[in-house]
C-alpha positions in Angstrom: 40.2 4.6 10.9 37.9 1.7 10.0 39.2 -1.4 8.3 37.6 -2.2 4.9 35.4 -5.0 6.4 34.2 -2.7 9.2 33.6 0.2 6.7 31.7 -2.3 4.5 29.6 -3.4 7.4 28.8 0.2 8.3 27.7 1.0 4.7 25.5 -2.2 4.5 23.9 -1.5 7.8 23.2 2.1 7.1 21.7 1.5 3.7 19.2 -1.1 4.8 18.9 -2.3 1.2 21.2 -4.0 -1.4 24.1 -1.9 -2.6 25.8 -2.2 -5.9 29.3 -3.7 -5.7 30.8 -1.1 -8.0 29.3 1.7 -5.8 30.6 0.1 -2.6 34.1 -0.2 -4.0 34.0 3.4 -5.1 32.7 4.6 -1.7 35.3 2.6 0.1 38.1 3.6 -2.3 39.1 0.1 -3.0 39.3 -2.2 -6.0 36.9 -5.0 -6.8 39.4 -7.6 -5.7 39.9 -5.8 -2.4 36.1 -5.6 -2.0 35.9 -9.4 -2.4 38.5 -9.9 0.3 36.7 -7.4 2.6 33.4 -9.2 2.0 34.9 -12.6 2.8 36.4 -11.2 6.0 33.1 -9.6 7.0 31.2 -12.8 6.3 33.6 -14.7 8.5 33.3 -12.1 11.3 29.5 -12.4 11.2 29.5 -16.2 11.3 27.4 -17.5 14.2 25.8 -14.0 14.6 22.3 -13.0 13.9 23.2 -11.2 10.7 24.5 -12.6 7.4 25.7 -11.2 4.1 23.7 -11.9 0.9 25.5 -11.5 -2.3 24.4 -11.6 -6.0 26.5 -11.0 -9.1 26.1 -7.2 -8.8 24.9 -6.4 -5.2 25.5 -7.1 -1.5 23.0 -6.8 1.3 23.1 -7.3 5.0 20.2 -9.4 6.2 19.0 -11.4 9.2 20.6 -14.8 9.4 18.4 -17.7 8.4 18.9 -19.3 11.8 17.1 -16.3 13.4 14.0 -16.7 11.3 11.9 -18.0 14.2 12.8 -15.0 16.4 12.1 -12.5 13.6 8.8 -14.1 12.9 7.8 -13.6 16.6 8.9 -10.0 16.3 6.8 -9.4 13.2 3.8 -11.0 14.8 4.2 -8.8 17.9 4.5 -5.7 15.6 1.3 -6.7 13.8 -0.6 -7.2 17.1 0.1 -3.7 18.4 -2.0 -0.6 17.7 -0.7 1.5 14.8 0.4 4.4 16.9 0.3 8.1 16.3 3.2 8.2 13.7 1.7 5.4 11.6 -1.8 7.0 11.8 -0.4 10.4 10.6 1.4 8.6 7.7 -1.8 6.8 6.8 -3.7 10.0 6.8 -1.2 11.7 4.5 -1.4 8.9 2.1 -5.2 8.8 2.3 -5.8 12.5 1.9 -3.2 13.0 -0.8 -4.5 10.0 -2.7 -1.0 8.5 -2.9 2.2 10.1 -1.8 5.9 9.5 -2.0 8.1 9.1 1.1 9.5 12.6 0.5 6.1 14.2 0.4 5.0 12.3 3.6 8.2 13.3 5.3 7.7 17.0 4.3 4.1 17.1 5.6 5.0 15.3 8.9 8.3 17.1 9.3 10.1 13.8 10.3 11.4 10.6 8.6 8.5 8.2 8.0 10.3 5.1 7.0 9.3 3.1 10.0 5.7 4.1 9.7 5.7 3.2 6.0 7.2 -0.2 6.8 4.6 -0.8 9.5 1.7 0.1 7.1 3.2 -1.9 4.3 3.6 -5.0 6.6 0.0 -4.7 7.7 -1.3 -4.4 4.1 -2.8 -1.0 4.7 -0.8 0.7 1.9 1.0 -0.4 -1.2 3.8 1.0 -3.1 3.8 1.6 -6.9 6.2 3.2 -9.3 5.6 7.0 -9.4 4.6 7.8 -13.0 6.2 11.2 -12.8 9.6 9.9 -11.6 10.2 6.2 -12.1 12.9 6.3 -9.4 10.4 7.0 -6.6 7.6 4.9 -5.0 4.1 6.4 -4.6 2.2 4.9 -1.7 -1.6 4.4 -1.8 -4.3 3.0 0.4 -5.2 -0.7 -0.2 -8.7 -2.1 -0.2 -7.8 -3.6 3.2 -7.3 -0.1 4.6 -10.6 1.2 3.1 -12.4 -1.8 4.6 -10.7 -1.3 8.0 -11.9 2.3 7.9 -15.4 1.2 6.8 -15.4 3.2 3.6 -15.6 2.4 -0.1 -13.2 5.0 -1.3 -10.9 7.7 0.1 -13.4 10.5 -0.9 -15.7 9.2 1.9 -13.1 10.3 4.5 -14.2 13.3 6.7 -13.5 16.7 5.2 -11.8 14.9 2.2 -12.2 17.6 -0.4 -10.9 20.4 1.9 -8.0 18.4 3.3 -7.0 16.9 0.0 -6.8 20.4 -1.5 -4.6 21.6 1.3 -2.4 18.6 1.0 -1.9 19.2 -2.7 -1.1 22.9 -2.1 1.5 22.1 0.6 3.2 19.5 -1.6 3.2 21.9 -4.6 4.8 24.6 -2.4 7.5 22.1 -1.2 8.2 21.1 -4.8 8.6 24.7 -6.0 10.9 25.4 -3.0 13.1 22.5 -3.9 13.3 23.5 -7.6 14.5 27.0 -6.6 17.2 25.6 -4.3 
């Protein structure tokens, strides 16, 4: 069985984003005071490592330690210098032909998790995320002007077979949404 600091570390690592302190305490089955103790113990364990704990009044997040910023910068630069790759190109195509798509829609069309591809495209400035008007909890990704310029087009409707593929994308997403509602 994991100790509270180890369990806290696992949750923070797995989430990849800030977690609410109340939610963490509930998940771990501990009190707020016990969470504070576990947090201090984890922070001590991570001292001198490449990861640190960032804490606000209501949230906790695991991040790269400030001392590692030069190395992370090199990594980011090397990521930006590589070709996009098949997965990122597929993700970009789904966003382009769907004229904006949520991560769930992209994952459904591709049949795999697209988080890494979305991150790559966001880092390169080829897509941007905006609040989904239909569901404020989701992000809808769209092409940026940088992506259009890179593709040598003025708007997405200049993409090859745009009308045909856009219609197919909308039908596929509608079918997936209907299937989820029936479940």
